[in-house]
RODO-2510 file (C-alpha; in nm, 4 decimals, decimal comma):
residues 273
     n   res          X          Y          Z
     1     m     6,6726    14,6127    12,5440
     2     y     6,5491    14,9042    12,3328
     3     y     6,2063    15,0277    12,2313
     4     k     5,9425    14,7625    12,1714
     5     y     5,7414    14,8345    11,8612
     6     n     5,4402    14,6811    11,6896
     7     m     5,5800    14,3678    11,5339
     8     d     5,3315    14,4010    11,2457
     9     n     5,4921    14,7246    11,1364
    10     s     5,7536    14,5949    10,8921
    11     s     5,9275    14,9325    10,8468
    12     h     5,9695    14,9755    11,2228
    13     q     6,0888    14,6189    11,2624
    14     s     6,3311    14,6549    10,9732
    15     g     6,4671    14,9787    11,1177
    16     k     6,4985    14,8267    11,4617
    17     s     6,6832    14,5236    11,3253
    18     r     6,9256    14,7391    11,1344
    19     l     6,9862    14,9537    11,4387
    20     a     7,0560    14,6419    11,6448
    21     i     7,3262    14,5457    11,3949
    22     v     7,4816    14,8917    11,4269
    23     i     7,4720    14,8854    11,8079
    24     d     7,6372    14,5428    11,8186
    25     a     7,9158    14,6677    11,5914
    26     a     7,9625    15,0182    11,7329
    27     g     7,9294    14,9830    12,1060
    28     d     7,8260    15,2565    12,3466
    29     v     7,8384    15,5573    12,1106
    30     i     7,7406    15,5561    11,7431
    31     d     7,8524    15,7824    11,4577
    32     i     7,8045    15,7909    11,0809
    33     a     8,1141    15,5804    11,0158
    34     d     7,9751    15,3061    11,2406
    35     v     7,6517    15,2923    11,0387
    36     e     7,8431    15,2921    10,7083
    37     a     8,0632    15,0023    10,8200
    38     a     7,7952    14,7934    10,9915
    39     l     7,5346    14,8179    10,7150
    40     s     7,7618    14,8711    10,4123
    41     v     7,5704    15,1823    10,3076
    42     p     7,6980    15,5140    10,1672
    43     r     7,7546    15,8078    10,3995
    44     t     7,4440    15,9976    10,2872
    45     q     7,2200    15,7022    10,3643
    46     a     7,3951    15,6442    10,6975
    47     s     7,3286    16,0059    10,7930
    48     k     6,9605    15,9735    10,7006
    49     l     6,9270    15,6556    10,9064
    50     l     7,0751    15,8254    11,2109
    51     s     6,8356    16,1182    11,1717
    52     r     6,5398    15,8810    11,1337
    53     w     6,6356    15,6726    11,4385
    54     r     6,6760    15,9890    11,6386
    55     a     6,3361    16,1197    11,5301
    56     q     6,1792    15,7862    11,6226
    57     g     6,3332    15,8079    11,9687
    58     w     6,5649    15,5125    11,9305
    59     l     6,8782    15,7270    11,9538
    60     r     6,9744    16,0388    12,1484
    61     r     7,2260    16,2896    12,0122
    62     v     7,5079    16,3551    12,2620
    63     g     7,7410    16,5640    12,0475
    64     p     7,8258    16,6554    11,6866
    65     g     7,7661    16,3359    11,4885
    66     a     7,7527    16,1243    11,8054
    67     y     7,4499    15,9274    11,9268
    68     v     7,3694    15,6797    12,2030
    69     p     7,0931    15,4154    12,2088
    70     v     6,7913    15,4916    12,4291
    71     p     6,6883    15,2127    12,6684
    72     l     6,3139    15,1541    12,6873
    73     a     6,3021    15,2439    13,0565
    74     l     6,4602    15,5840    12,9875
    75     r     6,2395    15,6862    12,6967
    76     d     6,1164    16,0007    12,8741
    77     s     6,4467    16,0875    13,0401
    78     e     6,6942    16,3469    12,9182
    79     q     6,9817    16,1387    13,0517
    80     v     6,9998    15,7977    12,8888
    81     i     7,3515    15,6801    12,9825
    82     q     7,4775    15,5922    13,3274
    83     d     7,8504    15,6354    13,2705
    84     p     7,9542    15,9647    13,1051
    85     w     8,3099    15,8387    13,0584
    86     v     8,1917    15,6470    12,7503
    87     l     8,1304    15,9794    12,5741
    88     i     8,4881    16,1029    12,6000
    89     p     8,6453    15,9278    12,2973
    90     a     8,3540    16,0233    12,0700
    91     l     8,3425    16,3855    12,1811
    92     f     8,7062    16,4722    12,2491
    93     d     8,9572    16,2235    12,1047
    94     p     9,2551    16,2446    12,0991
    95     a     9,1922    16,2825    12,4718
    96     y     9,2430    16,1440    12,8178
    97     i     9,0982    16,1836    13,1646
    98     g     9,3314    16,3723    13,3973
    99     g     9,3483    16,6196    13,6822
   100     w     9,1271    16,5647    13,9838
   101     t     8,9217    16,3004    13,7986
   102     a     9,2326    16,0858    13,7490
   103     a     9,3379    16,1604    14,1080
   104     e     9,0060    16,0134    14,2240
   105     h     9,0556    15,7134    13,9969
   106     w     9,4011    15,6427    14,1446
   107     d     9,2852    15,6957    14,5049
   108     l     9,5017    16,0020    14,5583
   109     t     9,2054    16,1801    14,7124
   110     e     8,8817    16,1053    14,8897
   111     q     8,7293    16,4317    14,7722
   112     i     8,4450    16,3888    14,5246
   113     f     8,4287    16,6176    14,2215
   114     r     8,1159    16,6343    14,0088
   115     n     8,2845    16,7606    13,6927
   116     i     8,5155    16,5495    13,4761
   117     v     8,8563    16,6843    13,3694
   118     v     8,9437    16,5976    13,0100
   119     y     9,2706    16,6784    12,8330
   120     t     9,2098    16,6987    12,4593
   121     a     9,4213    16,7686    12,1518
   122     r     9,1169    16,9149    11,9762
   123     p     9,0811    17,2944    11,9697
   124     v     8,9145    17,4085    12,2922
   125     r     8,6585    17,6804    12,2194
   126     q     8,4667    17,6301    12,5434
   127     k     8,6242    17,5527    12,8795
   128     s     8,3339    17,3281    12,9712
   129     i     8,0782    17,1217    12,7818
   130     e     7,7720    16,9553    12,9277
   131     s     7,6318    16,6357    12,7845
   132     q     7,4002    16,3747    12,9333
   133     g     7,4002    16,5418    13,2732
   134     a     7,7804    16,5472    13,2989
   135     v     8,0038    16,8525    13,2811
   136     f     8,3380    16,8016    13,1069
   137     l     8,6079    17,0573    13,1905
   138     l     8,8448    17,0801    12,8958
   139     k     9,2179    17,1445    12,8922
   140     h     9,4058    17,1613    12,5637
   141     v     9,7144    16,9435    12,5263
   142     k     9,9409    16,8835    12,2289
   143     e     9,8810    16,5411    12,0813
   144     d    10,2475    16,4425    12,1152
   145     l    10,2164    16,5001    12,4907
   146     i     9,9516    16,2302    12,5233
   147     f    10,1896    15,9583    12,6371
   148     d    10,2121    15,6827    12,9003
   149     m     9,8370    15,6625    12,9492
   150     k     9,6434    15,3778    13,1065
   151     t     9,3498    15,2151    12,9292
   152     v     9,0263    15,1740    13,1214
   153     w     8,7302    14,9868    12,9724
   154     r     8,3904    15,1337    13,0536
   155     g     8,1246    14,9177    12,8952
   156     q     8,2468    14,8619    12,5409
   157     t     8,4403    15,1882    12,5329
   158     r     8,8163    15,2246    12,5693
   159     v     8,8993    15,5368    12,7691
   160     l     9,2487    15,6724    12,8357
   161     v     9,3395    15,7936    13,1860
   162     s     9,6676    15,9598    13,2828
   163     n     9,8749    15,7203    13,4889
   164     i     9,9291    15,8101    13,8538
   165     h    10,2661    15,9785    13,7925
   166     r    10,1449    16,1829    13,4976
   167     t     9,8378    16,2824    13,6991
   168     v    10,0562    16,4462    13,9642
   169     v    10,2703    16,6272    13,7057
   170     d     9,9660    16,7527    13,5146
   171     m     9,8200    16,8978    13,8340
   172     l    10,1510    17,0713    13,9092
   173     d    10,1509    17,2081    13,5554
   174     d     9,8042    17,3589    13,6057
   175     p     9,6805    17,3504    13,9666
   176     a     9,3282    17,4423    13,8508
   177     t     9,2907    17,0949    13,6997
   178     g     9,3744    16,9512    14,0414
   179     g     9,1181    17,1535    14,2317
   180     g     9,3659    17,4170    14,3500
   181     i     9,7153    17,3957    14,4928
   182     q     9,6072    17,2838    14,8414
   183     h     9,4335    16,9792    14,6975
   184     v     9,7278    16,9203    14,4624
   185     a     9,9634    16,9296    14,7618
   186     d     9,7441    16,6787    14,9464
   187     c     9,7503    16,4491    14,6431
   188     f    10,1289    16,4868    14,6232
   189     v    10,1643    16,3710    14,9851
   190     q     9,9388    16,0720    14,9178
   191     y    10,1440    15,9894    14,6104
   192     m    10,4750    16,0030    14,7971
   193     q    10,3393    15,7673    15,0636
   194     r    10,2450    15,5000    14,8125
   195     k    10,4609    15,1987    14,7351
   196     d    10,4161    15,2552    14,3619
   197     s    10,5411    15,6158    14,3698
   198     e    10,8343    15,6763    14,1360
   199     p    10,9924    16,0214    14,1842
   200     r    11,2190    15,9657    13,8826
   201     l    10,9113    15,9389    13,6620
   202     l    10,7832    16,2700    13,7974
   203     i    11,1114    16,4263    13,6903
   204     d    11,1026    16,2598    13,3482
   205     y    10,7431    16,3647    13,2795
   206     a    10,8061    16,7205    13,3970
   207     d    11,1068    16,7366    13,1627
   208     r    10,8897    16,6234    12,8732
   209     l    10,6186    16,8797    12,9462
   210     g    10,8809    17,1549    12,9355
   211     n    10,7133    17,3942    13,1806
   212     g    10,9646    17,5402    13,4269
   213     a    10,6853    17,6275    13,6704
   214     v    10,6295    17,2552    13,7301
   215     f    10,9759    17,2154    13,8826
   216     k    10,9363    17,5312    14,0912
   217     r    10,6129    17,4000    14,2409
   218     l    10,7528    17,0481    14,2711
   219     g    11,0653    17,1645    14,4533
   220     f    10,8646    17,3859    14,6863
   221     l    10,6281    17,1035    14,7798
   222     a    10,9026    16,8399    14,7965
   223     e    11,1062    17,0270    15,0566
   224     r    10,7989    17,0225    15,2811
   225     y    10,7943    16,6434    15,2606
   226     p    11,0570    16,4176    15,4247
   227     r    11,2839    16,1979    15,2133
   228     a    11,2287    16,3898    14,8918
   229     d    11,5912    16,4895    14,8272
   230     l    11,5879    16,3409    14,4770
   231     l    11,3023    16,5680    14,3729
   232     i    11,4518    16,8730    14,5441
   233     d    11,7892    16,8266    14,3758
   234     a    11,6314    16,7680    14,0341
   235     a    11,4128    17,0770    14,0710
   236     k    11,7118    17,2924    14,1669
   237     l    11,9073    17,1757    13,8620
   238     r    11,6152    17,2678    13,6356
   239     l    11,5288    17,6038    13,7895
   240     t    11,4420    17,8417    13,5067
   241     k    11,4619    18,2201    13,5014
   242     g    11,1639    18,4322    13,5953
   243     y    10,9025    18,3850    13,8646
   244     a    10,5947    18,1681    13,8674
   245     k    10,2955    18,1544    14,0986
   246     l    10,2324    17,8586    14,3229
   247     d     9,8704    17,8835    14,2106
   248     p     9,7738    18,1418    13,9459
   249     a     9,4210    18,1507    14,0896
   250     l     9,5415    18,2769    14,4305
   251     d     9,6793    18,6057    14,5573
   252     c    10,0490    18,5186    14,5751
   253     t    10,2131    18,8081    14,7586
   254     k    10,5204    18,6413    14,9074
   255     l    10,8335    18,5577    14,7141
   256     v    11,0284    18,2372    14,7792
   257     t    11,3547    18,3321    14,6124
   258     r    11,5178    17,9885    14,6240
   259     w    11,2364    17,8536    14,4061
   260     r    11,1619    18,1744    14,2145
   261     l    10,8054    18,1223    14,3213
   262     r    10,5361    18,3583    14,4407
   263     v    10,3133    18,2027    14,7065
   264     p    10,0233    18,3085    14,9297
   265     k    10,1261    18,4407    15,2704
   266     s     9,9676    18,1398    15,4399
   267     w    10,2137    17,9072    15,2650
   268     i    10,5240    18,0665    15,4132
   269     k    10,6811    17,8651    15,6917
   270     k    10,8014    18,0753    15,9822
   271     g    11,1690    18,1492    15,9464
   272     r    11,1866    18,0363    15,5798
   273     p    11,0983    18,3226    15,3401
***
């Protein structure tokens, strides 16, 4: 329930009633198009209504052209939503949740990350954006590479999350989105131990991403895991020229020639350079 106003004030009551119509139609996050459609008003009037409701404290702006209703109990709070996932479509679409956030969602890790990893096809001018107490870490992705996602409903909002297989491949593509290569490796082991793991899908998704470094990292990690011959063979067949780093954020001083991969000294197994 939203702000309670003096019922004798007809303008407030009228505004509140109209806002209620918009909220019922729009859901968790409101924009100008929602007001236009719900109230059948022109864009200029819809924009003025949003500005008025914001000034009156009924709405809180969470991003360019995006607003959320303010519950009565949170009138004096900066944070007025409990689930920041509902902001993702409004702020970043076309977009999906990936990296360590998706790894948490699919129970590939027990580690808790405060920030939310979002892959977006919009231009990324800032690597992170804060809204409503949540920090969104942004990674640019081509729109045609947003495929095989899972839909998760949070409140009235439809949010896309990378499926478990795509999550692993994305983290191999950019270990930073997975919290670093050690955490990515831990997630890979958890993935391989699951009944729903599908190594052939890892290969297919890595092919579609088209980054040779993914197969170099995949092959290197797979040979450290038992019964991963399918992945090892596929990675060998797709080995591209040039050298990649196991984790670009680390000091990778040792060369693993069979995978054309530079790795930290601590990752070299004795007897296997």
